[in-house]
C-alpha positions in Angstrom: 122.0 42.0 110.8 124.1 44.8 112.4 126.1 45.1 109.2 122.8 45.4 107.2 121.6 48.2 109.4 124.9 50.0 109.1 124.9 49.7 105.3 121.4 51.0 105.2 122.4 54.0 107.3 125.4 54.6 105.1 123.3 54.5 101.9 120.9 57.1 103.4 123.8 59.4 104.3 125.3 59.0 100.9 122.0 59.8 99.2 121.6 62.9 101.4 125.2 64.1 100.6 124.7 63.4 96.9 121.5 65.5 97.0 123.3 68.3 98.8 126.3 68.1 96.4 123.9 68.4 93.5 122.2 71.5 95.0 125.7 73.1 95.5 126.7 72.4 91.9 123.5 74.0 90.6 124.0 77.0 92.9 127.6 77.3 91.7 126.6 77.1 88.1 123.9 79.8 88.6 126.4 82.0 90.4 128.9 81.7 87.5 126.1 82.5 85.0 125.1 85.5 87.0 128.7 86.7 87.3 129.2 86.3 83.6 126.0 88.2 82.7 126.1 90.6 85.7 126.4 93.6 83.4 123.5 92.5 81.2 120.8 92.2 83.9 120.1 96.0 83.9 120.0 98.7 81.2 119.4 102.4 81.1 116.0 103.4 79.7 115.1 106.9 78.5 116.2 109.6 76.1 119.7 110.8 76.8 118.7 114.5 76.6 118.0 117.4 78.9 114.3 117.5 79.6 113.9 113.7 79.8 114.8 111.2 82.6 116.8 108.0 82.8 115.7 104.9 84.6 117.5 101.7 85.5 115.5 98.9 83.9 115.8 95.2 84.8 116.2 93.1 81.7 116.7 89.7 83.2 114.7 87.3 85.5 117.8 87.0 87.7 118.0 90.8 88.3 117.9 91.6 92.0 115.3 94.1 93.3 116.7 97.6 92.9 115.4 98.4 96.4 117.9 95.9 97.7 120.8 97.5 95.8 123.1 100.5 96.5 122.8 103.0 93.6 125.0 106.0 92.8 125.0 108.3 89.7 128.1 110.0 88.3 128.8 112.5 85.5 131.9 112.0 83.4 133.7 114.6 81.4 133.9 113.5 77.7 137.3 115.3 77.4 139.2 114.3 80.6 137.1 111.2 81.6 137.1 112.5 85.1 134.3 111.0 87.2 132.3 113.3 89.4 129.8 112.0 92.0 126.3 113.6 91.7 125.4 114.4 95.3 122.1 112.9 96.4 121.6 110.9 93.1 121.1 107.5 94.7 117.7 106.4 93.2 116.8 104.3 90.2 115.6 107.4 88.3 117.7 110.4 87.4 116.6 113.5 85.4 119.6 115.2 83.7 120.0 118.9 84.6 121.7 121.6 82.6 125.1 120.9 84.2 125.0 117.4 82.7 124.8 118.6 79.1 127.9 117.5 77.1 128.8 114.9 79.8 128.4 111.2 80.0 126.3 109.8 82.8 127.2 106.6 84.7 125.4 104.7 87.4 127.0 102.1 89.7 124.8 99.4 91.2 126.1 97.3 94.0 124.3 94.1 95.1 125.8 91.5 97.4 129.4 92.7 96.7 128.8 92.7 92.9 129.4 95.9 91.0 127.3 96.7 87.9 128.2 99.8 85.9 125.8 101.3 83.3 126.8 104.2 81.1 124.9 106.4 78.6 125.7 105.8 75.0 127.0 109.3 74.6 127.0 112.8 76.2 123.7 114.3 77.3 122.2 116.4 74.5 120.9 119.9 75.1 117.2 120.8 74.9 116.3 122.4 71.6 115.8 126.2 71.9 116.5 126.3 75.6 119.7 128.4 75.2 117.9 131.1 73.2 115.0 131.1 75.7 117.4 131.7 78.6 119.3 134.4 76.8 116.0 136.3 76.3 115.1 135.9 80.0 118.6 137.1 81.1 117.7 140.6 79.9 114.9 140.9 82.5 115.6 142.1 86.0 113.2 139.5 87.6 111.7 136.4 86.0 108.7 134.7 87.5 107.9 131.0 87.3 104.6 129.3 88.4 105.5 126.4 90.8 103.9 124.0 93.3 105.7 123.2 96.5 105.9 119.4 96.8 108.3 119.3 99.7 109.4 121.7 102.4 112.3 121.0 104.7 112.2 117.3 103.6 108.6 116.8 104.5 105.8 116.3 101.9 103.8 119.5 101.3 100.1 118.6 100.8 99.0 121.9 99.3 98.9 122.1 95.5 98.3 125.8 95.4 100.3 127.9 92.9 103.4 129.7 94.2 105.6 132.2 92.3 109.3 131.7 92.2 111.2 134.9 91.4 114.7 134.5 89.9 116.3 137.9 90.0 119.7 139.3 89.2 120.7 139.6 92.9 118.4 137.1 94.8 115.7 134.5 94.6 112.3 134.7 96.2 109.3 132.3 96.7 105.9 133.9 97.2 102.3 132.8 97.7 100.1 135.6 96.7 101.4 138.7 98.5 103.1 136.6 101.2 106.9 136.0 100.9 107.8 132.5 102.0 111.6 132.9 101.6 113.9 135.5 100.1 117.6 135.1 99.8 120.6 136.7 98.0 122.9 134.4 96.0 125.6 133.0 98.2 127.9 130.0 98.4 125.6 128.3 101.0 122.6 128.3 98.6 122.0 125.1 96.7 120.0 124.7 93.5 119.8 121.6 91.4 117.5 119.1 89.7 115.6 116.7 92.0 117.4 113.4 92.6 114.9 110.6 91.9 111.2 111.1 92.0 110.0 109.2 88.9 109.0 110.8 85.6 108.1 114.0 87.5 111.8 114.6 88.3 112.4 116.3 85.0 110.0 119.1 86.0 111.2 119.5 89.6 114.2 121.2 91.3 115.6 121.3 94.8 116.4 124.6 96.4 118.1 125.1 99.7 117.7 128.9 100.1 119.6 128.9 103.4 120.6 126.6 106.2 117.5 125.1 107.7 115.2 125.9 104.8 114.7 123.8 101.6 112.0 123.2 99.1 111.2 120.9 96.2 109.4 122.9 93.5 107.4 121.4 90.6 107.3 123.5 87.4 104.8 123.6 84.6 107.2 122.1 82.1 110.7 120.6 81.8 111.8 123.8 79.9 110.7 126.1 82.7 112.6 124.0 85.3 115.8 123.9 83.3 115.5 127.6 82.5 115.2 128.5 86.2 118.3 126.5 87.0 120.3 128.0 84.2 119.1 131.6 84.9 119.8 131.4 88.7 123.3 130.0 88.1 124.0 132.7 85.5 122.9 135.5 87.9 124.8 133.9 90.8 128.0 133.8 88.6 127.5 137.5 87.8 127.4 138.1 91.5 130.7 136.3 91.8 129.1 133.3 93.6 
């Protein structure tokens, strides 16, 4: 009778261990499949051209939530293959800016120790006619752009009223009506670039840190205006030896 009880207990233990072993085998097989297909669970979606935006798109049911992943975008020179980190570009959406033209974009996604690397098929194409448009604007002493301030000093800006961004040969200025919000000469401390992230609106927005302690995100009327403002400001800054 004692042996019967002992055998019954051993059978129960064996059944539990067999069940646990089966679960482990399934998990191991799933892990191997995931590791084998790790680079195929996401893809880059969007036109690889200035004026558009790229988005990391899950293409598998086993793709982890992007909110749980670490993301970083890079630009790679098509000539030297040198990889350059794009500061602040750590979202699932990235809108190429003028500095990316002629370069390959790469995004690295890290989840649970696994590294996934996605790369554009080729270098980012320029926007048709943008170069000629900027050359025409360069001849002016001051160029005005209609903008909306969507963020100020990192905080959302609720007003949707139109502001005027002045891009001049010596300085930049943001005004609302006759009131000057900020006015700064070009310097090495000034930062100007496309917005990092922000969905499909990113292609029409830029980030401007006029000086230490003051920054804004500006939304333009079109992608062409946004890119022209960036190119124009950098051109004028270069002329000022900045």
